[in-house]
C-alpha positions in Angstrom: -124.8 159.5 -164.4 -122.5 162.4 -163.7 -123.2 164.5 -161.5 -121.9 167.6 -162.5 -123.8 167.0 -165.7 -127.3 167.7 -163.9 -128.8 170.7 -162.8 -126.7 172.9 -164.2 -127.8 176.5 -164.5 -128.9 177.7 -167.7 -126.2 180.7 -168.8 -127.4 183.5 -171.0 -125.7 185.4 -173.4 -124.6 188.0 -170.5 -123.9 185.5 -168.0 -126.3 185.5 -165.4 -127.7 182.5 -164.4 -131.2 181.6 -164.9 -133.4 178.7 -163.7 -132.2 177.1 -160.4 -134.5 174.3 -160.3 -133.3 171.2 -159.1 -133.2 168.2 -161.9 -133.9 165.4 -159.4 -135.1 166.2 -155.9 -135.7 163.2 -153.5 -137.1 163.3 -150.1 -137.0 160.9 -147.1 -140.4 161.5 -146.1 -140.0 160.8 -142.1 -142.2 162.2 -139.4 -145.1 160.5 -139.7 -145.5 158.6 -136.8 -144.5 161.5 -134.3 -147.2 163.5 -136.4 -149.6 160.5 -135.4 -148.8 160.6 -131.8 -148.8 164.0 -130.9 -152.6 163.7 -132.3 -153.3 160.6 -129.8 -154.0 158.5 -133.5 -152.3 155.4 -134.5 -149.4 155.3 -136.8 -150.7 154.1 -139.5 -153.0 157.4 -139.5 -149.9 159.2 -139.6 -149.0 157.5 -143.0 -152.3 157.9 -144.6 -151.6 161.6 -144.0 -148.5 161.3 -145.3 -149.6 160.0 -148.8 -151.9 163.4 -148.7 -148.5 164.8 -148.4 -146.8 163.6 -151.2 -149.6 164.3 -153.8 -149.1 167.9 -152.4 -145.3 167.9 -153.3 -146.0 166.0 -156.2 -148.1 168.6 -157.4 -146.0 171.5 -156.8 -143.0 169.5 -158.2 -145.0 169.6 -161.1 -145.9 173.0 -161.7 -142.4 174.1 -160.5 -140.9 172.1 -163.5 -139.2 169.8 -161.7 -138.1 166.6 -164.0 -137.4 164.1 -161.6 -138.9 163.3 -157.6 -137.6 160.3 -155.5 -139.4 159.7 -152.1 -138.0 157.1 -149.4 -141.7 155.2 -148.9 -140.5 152.1 -147.2 -137.0 151.2 -146.3 -135.3 147.7 -146.3 -134.8 148.2 -142.1 -138.6 149.2 -142.3 -139.4 145.1 -142.1 -138.6 145.5 -137.9 -141.1 147.4 -137.1 -144.3 146.8 -135.7 -146.3 143.9 -137.4 -149.5 145.7 -137.6 -147.3 149.1 -138.8 -146.0 146.9 -141.4 -149.0 145.7 -142.8 -151.0 148.7 -142.7 -148.2 150.1 -144.9 -148.3 147.7 -147.6 -152.3 147.6 -147.5 -151.7 151.7 -147.8 -149.6 150.7 -150.8 -152.3 148.5 -152.2 -154.9 151.1 -151.7 -152.6 154.4 -153.1 -152.1 152.5 -156.4 -155.5 151.9 -157.4 -156.5 155.7 -156.1 -153.5 157.4 -157.2 -152.2 156.0 -160.4 -154.9 157.2 -163.2 -154.7 161.0 -161.5 -150.6 160.9 -161.6 -150.8 159.3 -165.5 -153.4 162.0 -166.5 -150.6 164.3 -165.4 -148.0 162.9 -167.0 -146.1 161.3 -164.6 -144.1 157.8 -164.9 -143.9 155.7 -161.8 -140.8 153.9 -161.4 -140.8 151.6 -157.5 -136.9 151.2 -157.1 -136.3 148.3 -154.3 -136.0 144.7 -153.6 -139.3 143.0 -154.7 -138.0 139.2 -153.6 -140.2 139.8 -150.3 -143.1 141.4 -151.1 -146.2 139.7 -151.8 -147.8 138.7 -155.2 -150.7 141.4 -154.9 -148.4 144.4 -154.3 -145.6 143.3 -156.8 -148.7 142.7 -159.1 -150.1 146.5 -158.2 -146.2 147.9 -158.7 -145.9 146.2 -162.0 -149.1 147.6 -163.4 -148.3 151.3 -162.3 -145.3 151.1 -164.1 -146.6 149.4 -167.1 -149.7 151.8 -167.3 -147.5 155.0 -166.9 -144.7 154.0 -169.4 -145.6 156.5 -171.9 -145.5 159.9 -170.0 -142.6 162.4 -170.1 -143.8 164.8 -167.9 -142.1 163.8 -164.7 -140.9 160.6 -163.3 -141.8 159.9 -159.8 -139.5 157.5 -157.9 -141.1 155.8 -155.5 -138.4 153.8 -153.3 -140.1 150.5 -151.5 -138.5 148.3 -149.4 -135.2 150.2 -150.9 -131.8 150.7 -149.4 -128.6 152.5 -150.1 -126.3 149.0 -149.7 -129.1 147.0 -151.1 -128.5 149.1 -154.4 -124.7 148.7 -154.6 -124.6 145.2 -153.8 -127.7 144.5 -156.1 -125.6 146.4 -159.1 -122.2 144.7 -158.0 -123.6 140.8 -158.5 -125.3 142.1 -161.7 -122.1 142.7 -163.0 -120.3 139.7 -161.4 -122.9 137.3 -163.1 -122.3 138.7 -166.7 -118.6 138.9 -166.3 -118.7 142.8 -166.6 -115.7 144.6 -165.5 -117.0 146.4 -162.2 -116.2 150.4 -162.6 -117.9 153.2 -161.1 -119.4 154.1 -164.7 -120.7 149.9 -165.1 -121.7 150.1 -161.0 -123.7 153.3 -162.2 -125.5 152.2 -165.0 -126.3 148.7 -162.7 -128.2 151.0 -159.8 -131.8 150.8 -159.4 -132.1 154.5 -160.4 -129.9 154.4 -163.1 -132.4 155.1 -165.4 -132.6 159.3 -163.9 -129.6 161.8 -163.1 -128.1 161.5 -159.8 -130.2 164.0 -157.1 -129.6 167.6 -157.1 -131.2 168.2 -153.7 -132.3 165.5 -150.8 -134.7 167.1 -148.4 -135.5 165.0 -145.1 -137.8 165.9 -142.8 -139.0 165.9 -139.7 -135.7 167.2 -137.9 -133.4 164.4 -138.1 -129.9 164.9 -139.8 -129.3 161.6 -141.9 -129.9 160.0 -144.7 -131.0 156.5 -143.8 -129.3 154.5 -146.1 -131.2 156.3 -149.0 -129.3 156.9 -152.6 -125.8 156.2 -150.6 -124.2 156.1 -154.2 -126.3 158.8 -156.2 -125.4 161.3 -153.4 -121.9 162.0 -153.8 -122.4 165.5 -155.0 -125.9 165.8 -153.6 -126.9 168.9 -151.8 -128.6 168.6 -148.6 -131.9 170.7 -146.9 -133.1 169.2 -143.2 -136.6 170.7 -142.1 -138.1 170.4 -138.3 -141.1 169.9 -140.3 -142.9 166.8 -140.0 -143.7 164.9 -143.6 -147.9 165.3 -142.9 -147.3 169.0 -142.6 -144.7 169.4 -145.8 -146.3 171.0 -148.2 -145.8 173.8 -151.4 -144.3 176.4 -149.0 -141.8 174.0 -147.1 -140.7 172.9 -151.0 -140.3 176.3 -152.1 -137.6 177.0 -149.2 -135.9 173.6 -150.0 -135.5 175.1 -153.2 -135.1 178.3 -152.6 -131.8 177.0 -150.1 -130.9 175.0 -153.1 -130.7 178.1 -155.7 -128.3 179.5 -152.4 -125.5 176.7 -153.0 -122.9 176.8 -155.4 -122.1 173.6 -156.9 -118.7 172.8 -157.5 -118.3 168.9 -158.0 -114.4 169.5 -157.0 -113.7 172.3 -158.9 -113.1 176.3 -157.9 -115.3 178.9 -158.0 -113.4 180.4 -160.8 -113.6 177.2 -163.1 -117.6 177.6 -162.8 -118.5 179.5 -165.6 -116.5 178.2 -167.7 -117.9 174.5 -166.8 -121.3 175.8 -167.1 -120.3 177.4 -170.4 -119.4 174.6 -171.5 -122.4 172.1 -170.7 -124.5 174.4 -172.1 -122.4 174.8 -175.7 -122.9 170.7 -174.9 -126.7 170.6 -174.6 -127.4 172.5 -177.5 -125.0 170.7 -179.9 -127.0 167.6 -179.1 -130.5 169.3 -179.0 
């Protein structure tokens, strides 16, 4: 989707911006293993604590009115990790689906699991499909749990779709074939754990995304940390290739267009 159309602040009649909550927050949830190592625990214990952190952040996003949250749960490169850690992650996903989906659905959360399912077990795939099906009616928030996902994989699979259909490959058609085409591009991407890279996450979609990096390990990330990231986002001037002087007119046009189609 057009990045410049997302998270445009509402402009009141006096021209002052209101409501700087991003329409789409993405998070690289990093630091579970280090959190566990600091406590002399197995790495899987860190991932379990990471699920608790995700629960807190989902609740905080709901309370703050964030419409879309996307998290990087398992990358296509994570298969190279130790076999016991990978199997533990798969088991943790299955358990989390059984435990969390009813509560998420009760809170109006619609689940999507973007990623390559060809390498997943039938049990895991069935769990993902059931969770998507059972929450499809919800409209309060979209939660994308990117599992066995990679930004390069996403671009390749989109191009293959278009080539197989004989469609012309353009920026617009490629965007529509992406695994997250059902939501606007992310406005804010947060990476925890102190690393300053996006690690093959949402490469296409992050062209105009604002980045916030924090040293906080993911299991320690909470509502206060989220608020700090949102406050930093609110201070940014998002120009989308325009000059600062052009922004008021562009924002007013966006609001007028929104009201016209309301």
